[in-house]
FIGU-314011 format. One record per residue (C-alpha): x, y, z. Coordinates in pm, 1 decimal. Each point is the difference from the previous one (the first is absolute). Layout:
// residues N
SELO         u         v         w
SELO         X         Y         Z
...
// end
This chain:
// residues 282
SELO         u         v         w
SELO    -590.7      53.0   -2001.6
SELO     371.1    -167.6     -18.8
SELO     120.4    -221.1     318.6
SELO     355.3      -5.8     -68.9
SELO     226.2     -27.2     312.6
SELO     357.1      68.9     -70.0
SELO     206.0    -192.2     263.9
SELO     370.2     164.4      25.8
SELO     247.3    -240.5     105.3
SELO     372.7     116.1      25.8
SELO     220.4    -253.2     -48.4
SELO     366.5      18.9     134.0
SELO     188.0    -356.2      12.1
SELO    -328.5    -138.4      29.8
SELO      47.7    -350.5    -176.8
SELO      -5.3    -179.2     283.8
SELO    -367.5     165.2      84.4
SELO    -175.4     147.6    -260.0
SELO    -145.9    -361.2    -193.0
SELO    -195.3     -42.5     343.3
SELO    -144.1     405.1     -15.1
SELO     -27.3     -56.3    -400.1
SELO    -230.0    -326.4      48.7
SELO    -205.7     189.7     227.3
SELO     -88.9     241.8    -216.4
SELO     -88.3    -252.1    -318.4
SELO    -224.2    -208.4     307.5
SELO    -241.3     349.4      96.0
SELO    -309.1    -119.0    -141.3
SELO     -45.9     407.5    -105.4
SELO     189.5     -35.4    -341.8
SELO     -52.2     333.9     -90.5
SELO     384.7     139.3     111.8
SELO     313.0      84.0    -120.5
SELO     287.2     -84.5     220.7
SELO     307.3     269.6     -57.4
SELO     327.7    -154.8     109.8
SELO     285.3     257.9      21.4
SELO     356.0    -105.8      -4.6
SELO     252.6     224.9     291.9
SELO     273.6    -252.4    -112.4
SELO      73.8     -40.3    -349.7
SELO    -167.4    -356.6     -28.5
SELO    -252.3    -125.7    -276.2
SELO    -281.0    -150.4     151.6
SELO    -223.4      -5.3    -313.2
SELO     256.0    -271.4    -101.1
SELO      35.6    -123.0     332.1
SELO    -407.9     -60.0      22.7
SELO     -18.4     -91.2    -321.1
SELO     257.1    -265.9      47.9
SELO    -175.9    -142.2     305.9
SELO    -350.1     -31.2    -180.9
SELO    -156.4     306.0     202.7
SELO     -23.7     253.9    -276.1
SELO    -313.5     160.5     -80.9
SELO    -119.9     256.2    -184.2
SELO    -119.1     249.9     222.0
SELO     363.9      42.4      99.4
SELO     172.0     338.8     -25.6
SELO     375.7      -6.4      63.3
SELO     182.0     304.5      49.5
SELO     375.0      99.8     205.6
SELO      45.3     274.6     266.5
SELO     224.1     146.4    -231.3
SELO     341.7     -68.3     203.5
SELO      54.8    -266.8     259.0
SELO     -60.8     -47.8     365.2
SELO    -195.7     367.5     -39.2
SELO    -254.2    -176.9     281.3
SELO    -351.4     -97.7      18.4
SELO    -171.4     338.6      28.7
SELO     200.2     134.7    -328.6
SELO     -56.5    -316.2    -180.8
SELO    -414.6     -11.1      94.1
SELO       2.0     354.2     -71.5
SELO     136.5     -47.7    -400.3
SELO    -354.2    -256.0     -22.4
SELO    -237.5     265.4     185.5
SELO     123.0     258.9    -284.9
SELO     -54.1    -234.7    -261.1
SELO    -329.0    -183.7      50.8
SELO    -324.5     118.9     -82.4
SELO    -237.6    -231.1     143.9
SELO    -283.1      93.4     274.7
SELO      64.7    -210.9     266.1
SELO     328.0     -98.2     114.8
SELO     231.8    -192.2     250.0
SELO     354.9     -73.4     200.6
SELO     112.9    -356.5     -11.5
SELO     354.8     -53.4      64.3
SELO     224.5    -299.7    -146.0
SELO      -9.3    -202.9     313.2
SELO    -334.0      16.8      83.1
SELO    -301.7    -177.3    -117.1
SELO    -386.5      89.3     -60.3
SELO    -282.0    -223.9      98.2
SELO    -223.4     -84.2    -325.0
SELO    -292.9     221.7     121.4
SELO     223.0     303.8      72.3
SELO     -92.8     167.4    -312.2
SELO    -336.2     -56.4     -44.7
SELO    -120.9      71.3     373.2
SELO     216.8     295.0     -12.1
SELO    -154.1     109.4    -321.7
SELO    -352.9     -57.9     168.6
SELO     101.3     249.3     266.2
SELO     141.0     248.5    -203.5
SELO    -390.5     114.6    -137.1
SELO     -73.8     159.3     309.3
SELO     342.5      56.2     108.7
SELO     297.8     155.4    -109.5
SELO     305.1    -245.7     162.2
SELO     -53.1    -314.7      89.9
SELO     233.5    -190.1     280.3
SELO       8.0    -343.8      81.3
SELO     104.8    -262.5     317.6
SELO     365.2    -111.9     -53.9
SELO      87.8    -333.8      61.4
SELO     400.9      40.0     118.8
SELO     242.3    -270.7    -128.4
SELO     323.6    -141.8      24.8
SELO     185.9      18.1    -337.8
SELO    -110.0    -363.1     -31.4
SELO    -358.9     129.9      -0.2
SELO     -34.2    -186.6     382.6
SELO    -254.8     193.9     178.4
SELO      99.8     244.3     299.1
SELO    -306.3     132.2      67.5
SELO    -307.6     244.9    -119.7
SELO       5.1     393.5      14.4
SELO    -374.9     209.5     -18.9
SELO    -176.9    -307.0     -24.0
SELO    -355.5      44.0     115.0
SELO    -301.6     140.3    -182.9
SELO     -60.9     188.0    -306.5
SELO     -21.1     356.8     122.2
SELO      75.3     395.5    -101.7
SELO     320.2     172.5     135.5
SELO      54.8     344.6      18.5
SELO     399.5     141.8     -49.4
SELO      18.9      29.6     387.7
SELO    -156.4    -393.2      71.8
SELO     201.9    -148.0    -290.2
SELO     352.9    -125.7     193.9
SELO    -217.4    -114.4     284.7
SELO    -131.9    -263.9    -198.2
SELO     270.4     -34.4    -283.0
SELO     282.2      18.3     283.4
SELO     267.3    -123.0    -256.0
SELO      44.4      80.4    -369.9
SELO    -154.6     223.5    -204.3
SELO      40.5     -86.7    -381.7
SELO    -209.4    -245.6     -35.3
SELO    -310.1     214.7    -139.2
SELO    -172.4      18.3    -275.6
SELO    -160.2     379.6     -90.5
SELO    -193.7     175.2    -268.6
SELO     244.8     224.3    -163.9
SELO    -222.9     221.6    -149.7
SELO    -162.8      83.8     351.6
SELO     393.4       5.5     206.9
SELO     340.2     -51.2    -117.4
SELO     358.8      72.1     139.2
SELO     377.3     -64.5     -63.8
SELO     201.8    -180.9     220.3
SELO     279.1     197.5     218.6
SELO     336.5     -80.9    -135.9
SELO     193.6     223.2     259.1
SELO    -169.7    -267.5     258.8
SELO     208.1    -277.5      94.1
SELO    -305.8    -139.7     205.0
SELO    -381.3     -45.1      14.7
SELO     -51.7     168.6    -328.4
SELO    -290.8    -227.2     -52.9
SELO    -170.2     163.1     314.4
SELO      88.6     349.5    -149.4
SELO    -133.1     -49.9    -381.3
SELO    -334.8    -145.6     196.5
SELO     -50.7     358.0     168.4
SELO      68.2     174.5    -297.4
SELO    -307.8    -223.1    -180.6
SELO    -158.9     105.4     315.3
SELO     -14.8     358.8     -57.7
SELO    -278.3     -49.0    -295.8
SELO    -147.6    -333.1     205.8
SELO    -181.3      70.4     292.3
SELO       8.3    -394.4      96.0
SELO      48.7    -297.0    -123.1
SELO    -115.7    -306.8      19.5
SELO     196.9    -324.6     204.0
SELO     -88.6    -354.4    -101.2
SELO      43.1    -228.1     287.4
SELO     128.9    -319.3    -170.3
SELO     363.4     -55.8     -64.2
SELO      15.6      49.3    -385.2
SELO     378.1      97.2      -0.5
SELO     269.9    -225.5     130.5
SELO     321.4     234.3     159.0
SELO     325.8     -98.3       9.4
SELO     160.9      25.2     300.5
SELO     358.0      79.8    -130.6
SELO     263.6     -85.2     262.0
SELO     173.3     335.6      21.1
SELO    -343.5     133.6     150.8
SELO     -62.1    -319.9     241.6
SELO     398.6      86.0     136.8
SELO      18.1     366.6     131.2
SELO     260.6      74.1    -245.0
SELO     144.8     325.5      75.8
SELO     -39.6     194.2    -326.9
SELO    -365.6    -138.9     -32.8
SELO    -136.8     100.4     316.9
SELO     185.9     352.4     -22.2
SELO    -113.4      90.7    -337.2
SELO    -354.0    -108.1     188.5
SELO      53.9     190.5     248.2
SELO      69.8     305.5    -216.7
SELO    -280.8     -42.2    -235.5
SELO    -238.9     -33.3     261.6
SELO     109.9     335.7     104.5
SELO     -28.4     138.2    -281.4
SELO    -316.1     -85.5    -115.1
SELO    -120.1     109.8     324.3
SELO     126.2     308.6     -27.4
SELO    -176.9      21.8    -338.0
SELO    -319.6     -68.6     183.1
SELO      44.4     230.5     263.6
SELO      50.2     305.1    -260.6
SELO    -244.9     -69.6    -207.1
SELO     161.3    -147.1    -331.8
SELO    -304.1    -248.2     -53.3
SELO    -287.3     198.5      35.4
SELO    -169.0    -224.4     259.7
SELO    -234.1      79.5     284.2
SELO     127.2      98.3     310.3
SELO    -153.8    -371.1     168.6
SELO     150.0    -124.0    -305.3
SELO     337.1     103.0     133.7
SELO     -58.3     -65.8     307.2
SELO     -55.7    -383.4     -82.1
SELO     286.9       1.9    -247.3
SELO     269.5     200.2     262.0
SELO    -131.2    -260.0     321.3
SELO      58.9    -291.0    -224.0
SELO     376.6     132.4    -103.4
SELO      54.9      70.4     331.8
SELO     -85.0    -301.8     109.5
SELO     184.9    -152.9    -235.5
SELO     306.7     212.0      99.2
SELO      14.5    -173.8     381.7
SELO     -12.0    -340.5    -177.7
SELO     277.8      59.1    -197.2
SELO     221.7     109.8     326.7
SELO    -138.7    -307.1     188.5
SELO      -0.4    -257.0    -277.2
SELO     440.9    -121.8      52.6
SELO     -59.1     -59.6     298.6
SELO    -344.5    -245.9     -33.9
SELO     161.7    -133.5    -311.6
SELO     291.9    -129.2     241.5
SELO    -241.7     -93.6     280.2
SELO    -195.7    -198.4    -330.8
SELO     191.2     -71.6    -278.6
SELO    -225.1     -27.8    -327.0
SELO    -215.8     286.9     152.3
SELO    -198.5     124.2    -256.7
SELO     -57.8     402.8      -3.6
SELO    -340.8     -26.5     -57.6
SELO     -27.6    -278.8     322.7
SELO     245.3     300.2     160.5
SELO    -230.4     290.4    -108.4
SELO    -401.8    -123.1      53.4
SELO       6.1       4.6     371.1
SELO     122.3     327.5      27.5
SELO    -298.7     128.1    -258.2
SELO    -286.2    -255.0     153.6
SELO      88.8     245.8     363.5
SELO      11.7     309.6    -210.9
SELO    -268.3     -65.2    -213.9
SELO    -250.2     300.6     -53.8
SELO    -344.2     -77.9      91.8
// end
């Protein structure tokens, strides 16, 4: 049986960061992978990586069909083309710990979706905090965000049991929207509590920029409306859990500007975590 995992990386002006991302794939202890690198800027990343000494026959190169079409469209180009049983998303400035694919594959023997804790870092790979660390656990859709309170594209999934495409109509929160598509046919996921994914905090997500904040708020409202309309086919308990998280997250968005002014450099995760703890379902 094939154990190939396709890793999908959209690349837009990524030459400064992509080498570290690719090196983390080359360092995986599970070696049966394909790395799909899709250019959204017209650059020749195949030549770029070869010149950097990072070429590998398991790499696949495509283009988004344009320039600046966005991460959702670019990811979908690969998702339409690959034929592997498993898939994973890796952004062009993130990294995977060496055992991520091996541990995820072990979890996929019994579960259709595997998530992992995050090692949140600066662009210089300086550790900021962990998210979702702790014991391994099985999560229902309604429980997921109360553990994985930040980012959702770091999953590895079995495409034969669940699959989806990224929603290019949404400016933000497309990772969560995609995960909810996976949950349509996967009643639960396995969460690995070890921080197996280096998630890079970009400047825009740490400074409360108006366009980022407004996009986040609009997207959270849209997902909330879809949940309550039954768009994902989830049960009432799961909808309540996800909706509860989103409402607290919207409240946190409204309060974040003042909190950031009072405490410069405050991470949104550090801002929302106490609010979630106070409201967490027992």
